[in-house]
Every structure is written in C-alpha cells, then in structure tokens.
TIDREN-127262 format. One line per field, with one value per residue: y, z, x of N, C-alpha, C, O in turn. Coordinates in nm, 2 decimals, m for minus. Atoms other than C-alpha are relative to their C-alpha. Example, Ala and Ser with C-alpha at 12.3 -4.5 7.8 and 13.67 -1.06 7.14 Angstrom:
TIDREN-127262
nv	m0.12 / m0.11
nw	0.00 / 0.00
nu	0.09 / m0.09
cav	m0.45 / m0.11
caw	0.78 / 0.71
cau	1.23 / 1.37
cv	0.12 / 0.11
cw	0.00 / 0.08
cu	0.09 / m0.08
ov	0.12 / 0.22
ow	0.07 / 0.09
ou	0.19 / m0.03
//
This chain:
TIDREN-127262
nv	m0.04 / m0.01 / m0.11 / 0.06 / m0.06 / 0.07 / 0.15 / 0.06 / 0.14 / 0.02 / m0.06 / 0.10 / 0.03 / 0.13 / m0.02 / m0.11 / m0.08 / m0.04 / m0.14 / m0.05 / 0.07 / 0.12 / 0.12 / 0.07 / 0.13 / 0.05 / 0.10 / 0.05 / m0.01 / 0.12 / m0.02 / m0.01 / 0.13 / 0.03 / 0.00 / 0.13 / m0.01 / 0.05 / 0.13 / 0.01 / 0.06 / m0.02 / 0.14 / 0.00 / m0.02 / 0.12 / 0.11 / m0.04 / 0.03 / 0.15 / 0.05 / m0.03 / 0.09 / 0.13 / m0.01 / m0.01 / 0.13 / 0.10 / m0.03 / 0.03 / 0.15 / 0.03 / m0.05 / 0.07 / 0.14 / m0.01 / m0.03 / 0.11 / 0.10 / m0.04 / m0.05 / 0.08 / 0.14 / 0.08 / 0.06 / m0.01 / 0.01 / 0.09 / 0.06 / m0.09 / m0.03 / m0.08 / m0.13 / m0.10 / m0.02 / 0.13 / 0.06 / m0.05 / m0.02 / m0.14 / m0.08 / 0.03 / m0.06 / m0.13 / m0.01 / 0.02 / m0.12 / m0.11 / 0.04 / m0.03 / m0.15 / m0.04 / 0.05 / m0.09 / m0.13 / 0.02 / 0.00 / m0.14 / m0.07 / 0.05 / m0.06 / m0.15 / m0.03 / 0.06 / 0.02 / m0.11 / 0.02 / 0.11 / 0.02 / 0.09 / 0.14 / 0.04 / 0.02 / 0.13 / 0.12 / 0.02 / 0.05 / 0.14 / 0.09 / 0.00 / 0.10 / 0.13 / 0.02 / 0.02 / 0.14 / 0.10 / 0.08 / 0.09 / 0.12 / 0.08 / 0.07 / m0.06 / m0.04 / m0.11 / m0.14 / m0.03 / m0.03 / m0.14 / m0.10 / m0.01 / m0.06 / m0.14 / m0.06 / m0.03 / m0.12 / m0.13 / m0.02 / m0.04 / m0.14 / m0.09 / m0.02 / m0.06 / m0.14 / m0.07 / m0.01 / m0.08 / m0.14 / m0.01 / 0.00 / m0.13 / m0.11 / 0.01 / m0.04 / m0.14 / m0.05 / m0.13 / m0.08 / m0.09 / m0.14 / m0.09 / 0.02
nw	m0.09 / m0.14 / m0.07 / m0.10 / m0.13 / m0.05 / m0.02 / 0.06 / m0.04 / m0.14 / m0.08 / m0.09 / 0.04 / 0.06 / 0.14 / 0.02 / 0.13 / 0.05 / 0.05 / 0.01 / 0.11 / m0.04 / 0.08 / m0.01 / 0.05 / 0.03 / m0.10 / m0.09 / m0.14 / m0.06 / m0.15 / m0.06 / m0.05 / m0.13 / 0.02 / 0.04 / 0.14 / 0.00 / 0.06 / 0.14 / 0.01 / m0.11 / m0.02 / m0.05 / 0.12 / 0.08 / m0.06 / 0.00 / 0.14 / 0.02 / m0.07 / 0.08 / 0.12 / m0.05 / m0.02 / 0.12 / 0.07 / m0.06 / 0.04 / 0.14 / 0.01 / m0.03 / 0.10 / 0.12 / m0.02 / m0.01 / 0.15 / 0.09 / m0.04 / m0.01 / 0.12 / 0.12 / m0.02 / 0.01 / m0.12 / m0.03 / m0.14 / m0.09 / 0.08 / 0.05 / m0.09 / m0.12 / 0.00 / 0.07 / m0.07 / 0.01 / m0.14 / m0.06 / 0.10 / 0.05 / m0.10 / 0.01 / 0.12 / m0.03 / m0.10 / 0.08 / 0.08 / m0.09 / m0.04 / 0.12 / 0.00 / m0.10 / 0.05 / 0.11 / m0.06 / m0.05 / 0.11 / 0.05 / m0.09 / 0.02 / 0.13 / m0.01 / m0.10 / 0.04 / 0.14 / 0.09 / 0.07 / m0.07 / 0.05 / 0.12 / m0.04 / m0.07 / 0.10 / 0.07 / m0.09 / m0.03 / 0.12 / 0.02 / m0.10 / 0.05 / 0.11 / m0.06 / m0.05 / 0.12 / 0.07 / m0.10 / m0.01 / 0.11 / m0.03 / m0.09 / 0.06 / m0.02 / 0.13 / 0.07 / m0.05 / m0.13 / 0.02 / 0.06 / m0.10 / m0.10 / 0.06 / 0.01 / m0.13 / m0.03 / 0.08 / m0.05 / m0.13 / 0.02 / 0.06 / m0.10 / m0.10 / 0.07 / 0.03 / m0.12 / m0.08 / 0.08 / m0.03 / m0.14 / m0.01 / 0.05 / m0.10 / m0.13 / 0.01 / m0.04 / 0.11 / m0.03 / 0.13 / 0.03 / m0.03 / 0.12 / 0.11
nu	m0.11 / 0.04 / m0.06 / m0.07 / 0.04 / 0.11 / m0.02 / 0.12 / 0.01 / 0.03 / m0.10 / m0.05 / m0.14 / m0.01 / 0.00 / m0.09 / 0.01 / m0.12 / 0.01 / 0.14 / 0.07 / 0.06 / m0.02 / 0.13 / 0.01 / m0.14 / m0.03 / 0.12 / m0.03 / m0.06 / 0.00 / m0.13 / m0.02 / 0.06 / 0.15 / 0.05 / 0.07 / 0.14 / 0.00 / 0.04 / 0.14 / 0.09 / 0.04 / 0.14 / 0.09 / m0.01 / 0.07 / 0.14 / 0.04 / 0.00 / 0.11 / 0.12 / 0.00 / 0.04 / 0.15 / 0.07 / m0.02 / 0.08 / 0.13 / 0.01 / 0.01 / 0.14 / 0.10 / m0.02 / 0.05 / 0.14 / 0.05 / m0.01 / 0.08 / 0.15 / 0.06 / m0.04 / 0.03 / m0.12 / m0.04 / m0.15 / m0.04 / 0.09 / 0.11 / 0.11 / 0.10 / m0.05 / 0.05 / m0.09 / m0.13 / m0.08 / m0.04 / m0.11 / m0.11 / 0.01 / m0.07 / m0.14 / m0.05 / m0.01 / m0.11 / m0.12 / m0.02 / m0.05 / m0.13 / m0.08 / m0.02 / m0.10 / m0.13 / m0.05 / m0.04 / m0.14 / m0.09 / m0.02 / m0.08 / m0.14 / m0.05 / m0.01 / m0.11 / m0.13 / m0.02 / 0.02 / 0.12 / 0.07 / 0.12 / m0.01 / m0.03 / 0.12 / 0.10 / m0.04 / 0.02 / 0.14 / 0.07 / m0.04 / 0.08 / 0.14 / 0.01 / 0.00 / 0.13 / 0.10 / m0.03 / 0.02 / 0.12 / 0.00 / m0.08 / 0.08 / 0.11 / 0.13 / 0.06 / m0.06 / 0.06 / m0.06 / m0.14 / 0.00 / 0.04 / m0.11 / m0.10 / 0.04 / 0.00 / m0.15 / m0.05 / 0.05 / m0.06 / m0.14 / 0.00 / 0.04 / m0.11 / m0.12 / 0.02 / 0.02 / m0.14 / m0.09 / 0.03 / m0.04 / m0.15 / m0.04 / 0.04 / m0.07 / m0.13 / m0.03 / m0.09 / m0.06 / 0.02 / m0.11 / 0.03 / m0.02 / 0.09
cav	4.78 / 4.77 / 5.05 / 4.94 / 5.16 / 4.92 / 4.56 / 4.37 / 4.03 / 3.89 / 4.07 / 3.75 / 3.69 / 3.33 / 3.47 / 3.66 / 3.94 / 4.03 / 4.41 / 4.47 / 4.25 / 3.99 / 3.63 / 3.50 / 3.13 / 3.05 / 2.76 / 2.57 / 2.61 / 2.37 / 2.32 / 2.39 / 2.08 / 2.13 / 2.16 / 1.83 / 1.76 / 1.70 / 1.34 / 1.22 / 1.05 / 1.16 / 0.81 / 0.91 / 1.04 / 0.73 / 0.48 / 0.68 / 0.65 / 0.28 / 0.21 / 0.40 / 0.20 / m0.12 / m0.02 / 0.07 / m0.26 / m0.47 / m0.29 / m0.32 / m0.70 / m0.73 / m0.52 / m0.70 / m1.04 / m0.94 / m0.80 / m1.11 / m1.35 / m1.16 / m0.98 / m1.19 / m1.52 / m1.66 / m1.89 / m1.77 / m1.86 / m2.06 / m2.28 / m2.14 / m2.16 / m1.94 / m1.61 / m1.29 / m1.25 / m1.61 / m1.76 / m1.68 / m1.70 / m1.36 / m1.21 / m1.39 / m1.25 / m0.90 / m0.94 / m1.07 / m0.76 / m0.53 / m0.73 / m0.70 / m0.32 / m0.30 / m0.52 / m0.29 / 0.01 / m0.15 / m0.22 / 0.14 / 0.27 / 0.06 / 0.18 / 0.55 / 0.53 / 0.33 / 0.34 / 0.60 / 0.64 / 0.45 / 0.51 / 0.35 / 0.04 / 0.03 / 0.06 / m0.22 / m0.45 / m0.40 / m0.44 / m0.77 / m0.90 / m0.80 / m1.00 / m1.30 / m1.26 / m1.24 / m1.56 / m1.75 / m1.84 / m2.01 / m2.27 / m2.40 / m2.64 / m2.45 / m2.33 / m2.09 / m1.81 / m1.84 / m1.83 / m1.51 / m1.34 / m1.41 / m1.29 / m0.96 / m0.90 / m0.95 / m0.71 / m0.44 / m0.49 / m0.48 / m0.16 / 0.00 / m0.07 / 0.03 / 0.36 / 0.46 / 0.38 / 0.55 / 0.87 / 0.82 / 0.76 / 1.08 / 1.29 / 1.15 / 1.25 / 1.57 / 1.76 / 2.04 / 2.32 / 2.55 / 2.91 / 3.18 / 3.15
caw	m2.18 / m1.81 / m1.57 / m1.34 / m1.06 / m1.02 / m0.88 / m1.11 / m0.96 / m0.61 / m0.33 / m0.15 / m0.14 / m0.24 / m0.59 / m0.67 / m0.94 / m1.15 / m1.21 / m1.15 / m1.44 / m1.37 / m1.50 / m1.55 / m1.59 / m1.57 / m1.32 / m1.08 / m0.71 / m0.54 / m0.17 / 0.05 / 0.20 / 0.54 / 0.39 / 0.36 / 0.00 / m0.07 / m0.13 / m0.49 / m0.42 / m0.20 / m0.05 / 0.14 / m0.19 / m0.37 / m0.12 / m0.08 / m0.46 / m0.45 / m0.18 / m0.39 / m0.69 / m0.49 / m0.39 / m0.74 / m0.88 / m0.62 / m0.70 / m1.07 / m1.04 / m0.86 / m1.11 / m1.40 / m1.26 / m1.18 / m1.54 / m1.70 / m1.48 / m1.43 / m1.76 / m2.01 / m1.84 / m1.86 / m1.57 / m1.45 / m1.12 / m0.99 / m1.12 / m1.31 / m1.03 / m0.79 / m0.89 / m1.03 / m0.76 / m0.77 / m0.46 / m0.24 / m0.55 / m0.66 / m0.33 / m0.37 / m0.72 / m0.59 / m0.30 / m0.56 / m0.78 / m0.48 / m0.38 / m0.74 / m0.72 / m0.39 / m0.53 / m0.84 / m0.60 / m0.42 / m0.75 / m0.86 / m0.54 / m0.59 / m0.95 / m0.86 / m0.59 / m0.79 / m1.17 / m1.45 / m1.64 / m1.38 / m1.54 / m1.87 / m1.69 / m1.47 / m1.77 / m1.96 / m1.66 / m1.59 / m1.95 / m1.98 / m1.66 / m1.79 / m2.11 / m1.89 / m1.71 / m2.04 / m2.18 / m1.85 / m1.86 / m2.20 / m2.04 / m1.81 / m1.89 / m1.92 / m2.17 / m2.43 / m2.32 / m1.97 / m2.09 / m2.30 / m2.03 / m1.77 / m2.02 / m2.08 / m1.71 / m1.66 / m1.94 / m1.80 / m1.45 / m1.57 / m1.78 / m1.49 / m1.24 / m1.50 / m1.60 / m1.25 / m1.09 / m1.38 / m1.30 / m0.93 / m0.99 / m1.20 / m0.94 / m0.65 / m0.79 / m0.64 / m0.94 / m0.88 / m1.12 / m1.27 / m1.15 / m1.41 / m1.75
cau	3.07 / 3.05 / 3.12 / 3.40 / 3.26 / 2.97 / 2.98 / 2.75 / 2.82 / 2.74 / 2.92 / 3.00 / 3.38 / 3.31 / 3.26 / 3.57 / 3.55 / 3.83 / 3.87 / 3.50 / 3.40 / 3.14 / 3.19 / 2.84 / 2.79 / 3.17 / 3.15 / 2.94 / 2.92 / 3.16 / 3.11 / 3.41 / 3.57 / 3.41 / 3.05 / 2.86 / 2.75 / 2.38 / 2.31 / 2.26 / 1.93 / 1.64 / 1.58 / 1.26 / 1.10 / 1.22 / 1.08 / 0.75 / 0.71 / 0.80 / 0.54 / 0.28 / 0.37 / 0.34 / m0.02 / m0.11 / 0.04 / m0.15 / m0.48 / m0.42 / m0.37 / m0.70 / m0.89 / m0.73 / m0.82 / m1.17 / m1.21 / m1.08 / m1.27 / m1.60 / m1.64 / m1.45 / m1.53 / m1.18 / m1.09 / m0.74 / m0.58 / m0.88 / m1.16 / m1.46 / m1.70 / m1.50 / m1.66 / m1.51 / m1.25 / m1.14 / m0.97 / m0.68 / m0.46 / m0.59 / m0.47 / m0.14 / m0.10 / m0.17 / 0.08 / 0.34 / 0.28 / 0.33 / 0.64 / 0.78 / 0.73 / 0.92 / 1.20 / 1.22 / 1.24 / 1.54 / 1.70 / 1.64 / 1.79 / 2.11 / 2.14 / 2.08 / 2.35 / 2.61 / 2.56 / 2.62 / 2.29 / 2.09 / 1.76 / 1.86 / 1.99 / 1.67 / 1.44 / 1.62 / 1.62 / 1.25 / 1.15 / 1.35 / 1.19 / 0.85 / 0.92 / 1.01 / 0.68 / 0.49 / 0.65 / 0.62 / 0.25 / 0.30 / 0.53 / 0.25 / m0.03 / m0.36 / m0.61 / m0.48 / m0.72 / m0.59 / m0.23 / m0.30 / m0.49 / m0.22 / 0.04 / m0.15 / m0.20 / 0.18 / 0.25 / 0.03 / 0.17 / 0.53 / 0.47 / 0.30 / 0.58 / 0.85 / 0.69 / 0.58 / 0.93 / 1.11 / 0.92 / 0.98 / 1.36 / 1.39 / 1.20 / 1.41 / 1.74 / 1.89 / 2.03 / 2.28 / 2.21 / 2.47 / 2.48 / 2.44 / 2.28
cv	0.02 / 0.10 / m0.06 / 0.06 / m0.08 / m0.15 / m0.07 / m0.15 / m0.01 / 0.06 / m0.09 / m0.03 / m0.14 / 0.01 / 0.11 / 0.07 / 0.05 / 0.14 / 0.05 / m0.06 / m0.13 / m0.11 / m0.09 / m0.13 / m0.07 / m0.10 / m0.03 / 0.02 / m0.13 / 0.02 / m0.01 / m0.15 / m0.03 / m0.01 / m0.14 / 0.02 / m0.06 / m0.14 / m0.01 / m0.04 / 0.04 / m0.14 / 0.00 / 0.02 / m0.13 / m0.12 / 0.03 / m0.03 / m0.15 / m0.06 / 0.04 / m0.08 / m0.14 / m0.01 / 0.00 / m0.14 / m0.10 / 0.02 / m0.03 / m0.14 / m0.04 / 0.04 / m0.08 / m0.14 / 0.00 / 0.03 / m0.13 / m0.12 / 0.04 / 0.05 / m0.09 / m0.15 / m0.10 / m0.04 / 0.01 / m0.01 / m0.07 / m0.06 / 0.09 / 0.03 / 0.09 / 0.14 / 0.09 / 0.03 / m0.12 / m0.04 / 0.08 / 0.03 / 0.14 / 0.09 / m0.02 / 0.07 / 0.15 / 0.03 / m0.02 / 0.12 / 0.11 / m0.03 / 0.03 / 0.15 / 0.04 / m0.05 / 0.09 / 0.13 / m0.02 / m0.01 / 0.14 / 0.08 / m0.04 / 0.06 / 0.15 / 0.03 / m0.05 / 0.00 / 0.14 / m0.03 / m0.10 / m0.02 / m0.08 / m0.14 / m0.05 / m0.03 / m0.14 / m0.12 / m0.03 / m0.05 / m0.15 / m0.09 / m0.01 / m0.10 / m0.15 / m0.04 / m0.01 / m0.14 / m0.12 / m0.08 / m0.10 / m0.13 / m0.09 / m0.07 / 0.07 / 0.04 / 0.12 / 0.14 / 0.04 / 0.05 / 0.15 / 0.10 / 0.03 / 0.08 / 0.15 / 0.07 / 0.02 / 0.11 / 0.13 / 0.03 / 0.04 / 0.14 / 0.10 / 0.02 / 0.07 / 0.15 / 0.08 / 0.02 / 0.09 / 0.15 / 0.03 / 0.02 / 0.14 / 0.11 / m0.01 / 0.04 / 0.15 / 0.05 / 0.13 / 0.08 / 0.10 / 0.14 / 0.08 / m0.04 / m0.12
cw	0.14 / 0.07 / 0.12 / 0.14 / 0.07 / 0.01 / m0.06 / 0.04 / 0.15 / 0.08 / 0.10 / m0.04 / m0.05 / m0.15 / m0.03 / m0.14 / m0.04 / m0.07 / m0.02 / m0.11 / 0.05 / m0.10 / 0.02 / m0.06 / m0.02 / 0.11 / 0.08 / 0.14 / 0.05 / 0.14 / 0.05 / 0.06 / 0.13 / m0.01 / m0.04 / m0.14 / 0.01 / m0.07 / m0.14 / m0.02 / 0.13 / 0.03 / 0.06 / m0.12 / m0.08 / 0.06 / 0.01 / m0.14 / m0.02 / 0.08 / m0.07 / m0.12 / 0.04 / 0.02 / m0.13 / m0.08 / 0.06 / m0.05 / m0.15 / m0.02 / 0.04 / m0.10 / m0.13 / 0.01 / 0.01 / m0.14 / m0.08 / 0.04 / 0.00 / m0.13 / m0.12 / 0.02 / m0.01 / 0.14 / 0.02 / 0.15 / 0.09 / m0.10 / m0.04 / 0.10 / 0.12 / 0.00 / m0.07 / 0.07 / 0.00 / 0.15 / 0.05 / m0.09 / m0.05 / 0.10 / m0.01 / m0.12 / 0.03 / 0.09 / m0.09 / m0.09 / 0.09 / 0.04 / m0.12 / m0.01 / 0.11 / m0.03 / m0.11 / 0.07 / 0.07 / m0.11 / m0.05 / 0.10 / m0.01 / m0.13 / 0.01 / 0.08 / m0.07 / m0.15 / m0.07 / m0.08 / 0.06 / m0.06 / m0.13 / 0.04 / 0.07 / m0.10 / m0.08 / 0.09 / 0.02 / m0.12 / m0.04 / 0.10 / m0.03 / m0.12 / 0.05 / 0.06 / m0.10 / m0.06 / 0.10 / 0.00 / m0.12 / 0.02 / 0.09 / m0.08 / 0.04 / m0.13 / m0.06 / 0.04 / 0.13 / m0.01 / m0.05 / 0.10 / 0.11 / m0.06 / m0.01 / 0.13 / 0.05 / m0.07 / 0.06 / 0.14 / m0.01 / m0.06 / 0.11 / 0.10 / m0.07 / m0.02 / 0.13 / 0.07 / m0.09 / 0.03 / 0.14 / 0.01 / m0.05 / 0.10 / 0.13 / m0.01 / 0.03 / m0.10 / 0.04 / m0.13 / 0.00 / 0.04 / m0.13 / m0.11 / m0.08
cu	m0.06 / 0.08 / 0.08 / m0.03 / m0.11 / 0.03 / m0.12 / m0.02 / m0.04 / 0.12 / 0.07 / 0.15 / 0.02 / 0.00 / 0.09 / m0.02 / 0.13 / m0.02 / m0.14 / m0.08 / m0.07 / 0.03 / m0.12 / 0.02 / 0.14 / 0.03 / m0.12 / 0.05 / 0.06 / 0.00 / 0.14 / 0.02 / m0.07 / m0.16 / m0.04 / m0.07 / m0.14 / 0.00 / m0.06 / m0.14 / m0.08 / m0.07 / m0.14 / m0.10 / 0.00 / m0.09 / m0.16 / m0.07 / m0.01 / m0.12 / m0.13 / m0.02 / m0.04 / m0.15 / m0.07 / 0.02 / m0.09 / m0.15 / m0.03 / m0.01 / m0.13 / m0.10 / 0.01 / m0.06 / m0.15 / m0.06 / 0.01 / m0.09 / m0.15 / m0.06 / 0.03 / m0.03 / 0.11 / 0.05 / 0.15 / 0.02 / m0.09 / m0.10 / m0.11 / m0.10 / 0.03 / m0.05 / 0.10 / 0.13 / 0.08 / 0.02 / 0.11 / 0.11 / 0.00 / 0.07 / 0.15 / 0.06 / 0.01 / 0.12 / 0.13 / 0.02 / 0.06 / 0.15 / 0.10 / 0.03 / 0.10 / 0.14 / 0.06 / 0.04 / 0.14 / 0.10 / 0.03 / 0.08 / 0.15 / 0.06 / 0.01 / 0.12 / 0.13 / 0.03 / 0.00 / m0.13 / m0.09 / m0.14 / m0.01 / 0.02 / m0.14 / m0.11 / 0.02 / m0.02 / m0.14 / m0.07 / 0.04 / m0.07 / m0.14 / m0.02 / 0.01 / m0.14 / m0.11 / 0.02 / m0.03 / m0.13 / m0.02 / 0.07 / m0.08 / m0.11 / m0.13 / m0.06 / 0.07 / m0.05 / 0.06 / 0.14 / 0.01 / m0.04 / 0.10 / 0.12 / m0.03 / 0.00 / 0.15 / 0.06 / m0.04 / 0.07 / 0.15 / 0.02 / m0.04 / 0.11 / 0.12 / m0.02 / m0.01 / 0.14 / 0.09 / m0.03 / 0.04 / 0.16 / 0.05 / m0.02 / 0.08 / 0.15 / 0.02 / 0.10 / 0.05 / 0.00 / 0.11 / m0.05 / 0.02 / m0.10 / 0.04
ov	0.07 / 0.13 / m0.13 / 0.00 / m0.07 / m0.21 / m0.06 / m0.21 / 0.10 / 0.06 / m0.06 / m0.05 / m0.17 / m0.08 / 0.23 / 0.00 / 0.08 / 0.15 / 0.12 / m0.02 / m0.21 / m0.08 / m0.18 / m0.15 / m0.16 / m0.10 / 0.03 / 0.04 / m0.23 / 0.12 / m0.08 / m0.22 / m0.14 / m0.05 / m0.20 / 0.11 / m0.15 / m0.16 / 0.08 / 0.00 / 0.03 / m0.17 / m0.09 / m0.05 / m0.17 / m0.18 / m0.06 / m0.08 / m0.20 / m0.16 / m0.05 / m0.12 / m0.21 / m0.11 / m0.07 / m0.19 / m0.18 / m0.07 / m0.07 / m0.18 / m0.13 / m0.04 / m0.11 / m0.19 / m0.10 / m0.02 / m0.16 / m0.19 / m0.04 / 0.02 / m0.12 / m0.23 / m0.22 / 0.05 / m0.07 / 0.06 / m0.10 / m0.02 / 0.20 / 0.15 / 0.12 / 0.21 / 0.05 / 0.05 / m0.11 / m0.03 / 0.19 / 0.11 / 0.19 / 0.18 / 0.07 / 0.11 / 0.21 / 0.13 / 0.05 / 0.15 / 0.19 / 0.06 / 0.08 / 0.19 / 0.13 / 0.01 / 0.12 / 0.20 / 0.07 / 0.05 / 0.18 / 0.16 / 0.05 / 0.11 / 0.20 / 0.13 / 0.00 / m0.01 / 0.24 / m0.15 / m0.20 / m0.13 / m0.15 / m0.23 / m0.16 / m0.13 / m0.21 / m0.22 / m0.15 / m0.14 / m0.22 / m0.20 / m0.11 / m0.17 / m0.23 / m0.15 / m0.07 / m0.20 / m0.23 / m0.20 / m0.20 / m0.22 / m0.20 / m0.03 / 0.06 / 0.02 / 0.20 / 0.23 / 0.15 / 0.13 / 0.23 / 0.20 / 0.14 / 0.16 / 0.23 / 0.18 / 0.12 / 0.18 / 0.22 / 0.14 / 0.14 / 0.21 / 0.21 / 0.14 / 0.16 / 0.22 / 0.19 / 0.13 / 0.15 / 0.23 / 0.14 / 0.10 / 0.19 / 0.19 / 0.09 / 0.04 / 0.23 / 0.01 / 0.22 / 0.03 / 0.15 / 0.17 / 0.05 / m0.10 / m0.15
ow	0.16 / 0.04 / 0.20 / 0.24 / 0.19 / m0.08 / 0.00 / 0.02 / 0.21 / 0.05 / 0.18 / m0.16 / m0.11 / m0.22 / m0.03 / m0.23 / 0.05 / m0.17 / m0.12 / m0.12 / 0.10 / m0.21 / 0.10 / m0.17 / m0.11 / 0.16 / 0.08 / 0.18 / 0.03 / 0.19 / m0.01 / 0.09 / 0.17 / 0.08 / m0.13 / m0.16 / 0.09 / m0.17 / m0.18 / m0.12 / 0.25 / m0.03 / 0.02 / m0.12 / m0.13 / m0.01 / 0.00 / m0.14 / m0.09 / 0.03 / m0.09 / m0.16 / m0.04 / m0.01 / m0.14 / m0.14 / m0.01 / m0.09 / m0.19 / m0.11 / m0.04 / m0.14 / m0.19 / m0.09 / m0.04 / m0.18 / m0.15 / m0.04 / m0.05 / m0.16 / m0.20 / m0.07 / m0.03 / 0.22 / m0.03 / 0.22 / 0.21 / m0.22 / 0.02 / 0.09 / 0.21 / 0.09 / m0.12 / 0.00 / 0.00 / 0.24 / 0.01 / m0.07 / m0.09 / 0.06 / 0.01 / m0.11 / m0.01 / 0.08 / m0.06 / m0.11 / 0.04 / 0.04 / m0.10 / m0.05 / 0.08 / 0.00 / m0.11 / 0.01 / 0.06 / m0.09 / m0.08 / 0.05 / 0.00 / m0.13 / m0.05 / 0.05 / m0.04 / m0.19 / m0.03 / m0.11 / 0.00 / m0.05 / m0.16 / m0.01 / 0.04 / m0.08 / m0.10 / 0.04 / 0.00 / m0.11 / m0.09 / 0.07 / m0.01 / m0.13 / m0.01 / 0.05 / m0.07 / m0.09 / 0.06 / 0.01 / m0.11 / m0.06 / 0.12 / m0.19 / 0.16 / m0.23 / 0.01 / 0.05 / 0.14 / 0.07 / 0.00 / 0.11 / 0.14 / 0.01 / 0.02 / 0.14 / 0.11 / m0.01 / 0.08 / 0.17 / 0.05 / m0.02 / 0.12 / 0.14 / m0.01 / 0.02 / 0.14 / 0.11 / m0.03 / 0.05 / 0.17 / 0.08 / 0.00 / 0.12 / 0.20 / 0.09 / m0.02 / m0.11 / 0.08 / m0.24 / 0.10 / 0.02 / m0.21 / m0.08 / m0.18
ou	m0.17 / 0.20 / 0.02 / 0.01 / m0.13 / 0.09 / m0.23 / m0.13 / m0.05 / 0.23 / 0.16 / 0.17 / 0.12 / 0.05 / 0.05 / m0.05 / 0.22 / m0.08 / m0.17 / m0.20 / 0.00 / 0.06 / m0.12 / 0.08 / 0.14 / 0.15 / m0.22 / 0.17 / 0.00 / 0.06 / 0.22 / m0.08 / m0.10 / m0.22 / 0.03 / m0.15 / m0.17 / 0.07 / m0.13 / m0.20 / m0.03 / m0.17 / m0.22 / m0.21 / m0.11 / m0.17 / m0.24 / m0.18 / m0.09 / m0.17 / m0.22 / m0.13 / m0.11 / m0.22 / m0.17 / m0.08 / m0.16 / m0.22 / m0.13 / m0.09 / m0.19 / m0.18 / m0.09 / m0.12 / m0.21 / m0.17 / m0.09 / m0.15 / m0.24 / m0.18 / m0.06 / m0.04 / 0.08 / 0.07 / 0.23 / m0.05 / m0.06 / m0.12 / m0.13 / m0.15 / m0.05 / m0.01 / 0.20 / 0.23 / 0.20 / m0.07 / 0.14 / 0.20 / 0.10 / 0.15 / 0.23 / 0.18 / 0.11 / 0.19 / 0.22 / 0.14 / 0.14 / 0.23 / 0.21 / 0.14 / 0.18 / 0.24 / 0.18 / 0.13 / 0.22 / 0.21 / 0.14 / 0.17 / 0.24 / 0.17 / 0.11 / 0.19 / 0.24 / 0.15 / m0.06 / m0.15 / m0.12 / m0.19 / m0.11 / m0.05 / m0.19 / m0.18 / m0.07 / m0.08 / m0.18 / m0.15 / m0.05 / m0.11 / m0.20 / m0.12 / m0.05 / m0.19 / m0.21 / m0.08 / m0.07 / m0.12 / m0.09 / 0.07 / m0.03 / m0.15 / m0.17 / 0.00 / 0.13 / 0.03 / 0.09 / 0.19 / 0.09 / 0.02 / 0.12 / 0.17 / 0.06 / 0.04 / 0.18 / 0.14 / 0.04 / 0.11 / 0.19 / 0.11 / 0.02 / 0.14 / 0.18 / 0.07 / 0.05 / 0.18 / 0.18 / 0.06 / 0.10 / 0.21 / 0.14 / 0.06 / 0.09 / 0.22 / m0.06 / 0.22 / m0.02 / 0.03 / 0.17 / m0.16 / 0.11 / m0.20 / m0.02
//
C-alpha cells in the first residue's frame, strides 16, 4: 500500500500521476510534436564499421591468397612462378573484397532505414551472394585445386563480411528503451 502523502513517481508534469499513485512501466516516452525524433540508424557508426570491415576483408583476401600460393603451393590468380603474393590480380582481388564490403554496407543502410527485420534480410542476402561466389569458380576452366581454393577464399570472405556487418548493423541501430521495469 502506498502512502498518498508521498509522490513516488517523477515530479515532472510530463508524467501525470493519478491520486498520488505511481504507474510504473505503463507506457513509453513519446516525444512531443515539436521535439525532433532520434534517427533510427546511427549512420556514422554504420559507415565507420563498414569501412573497418572493408579493410579487414581486403587484408583477409591478401593473407588467404598468400597462404594458398605460398604455403599450399596452389597457383591461383596468377601463374606458378609469380611468388607467394602473385601478381596485380591479388591486389585486384583485395580491392574487390573491400568493394564488396562497402556495397554490403550500403545495402545494410538501405535495409535498416526501410525494412522491417532488416538484419534477417541482410543476412539472407549476404549468405546467398556468398553461395554464388563459392559456386562461381567451378564455372571457369582451371585446375580443380585452384577452383577449390578460390571457392574456400570466397566463402571465408563472404562469411567475414556477413558476420562483421551484422554486428555493425545491430550496434548502429538506435533503440528506444521503455521507461520503468
């Protein structure tokens, strides 16, 4: 039982009290019509995470190609005598991985701003594009080892971009919290 002589709720007139009884957790804060609403997405945080993901994807592509060429001895993206790094095609592959991460960030921003359950759609789209990137090397004329190595690199890059941007997308959403318990 509460004592009506004491005001147990906030004294702000924005939170009306009925007969001195507090109403905990019975609604959300709704901004007045004159107040600007907080944006749904923190775009700066989203793009900072997207650029970070692009850098990680580019470096991952270089490391994976150097591992496959230098340690495993499988000639991918350039002839066998080109060394562990390969040729300019390795740099192109890294730039393409970074570009894919930036395109995925743009897709994520559009989904966050316009879709219900944006993270579900983003994850499905990225996983299906990763599946296409894994299957694609098997449509070219090359040694089977090179095809498998390229498919594995594409899989790792796709999963890296998908998981990192899923985390970035979740963190960049501005969630309004309920007042009360």
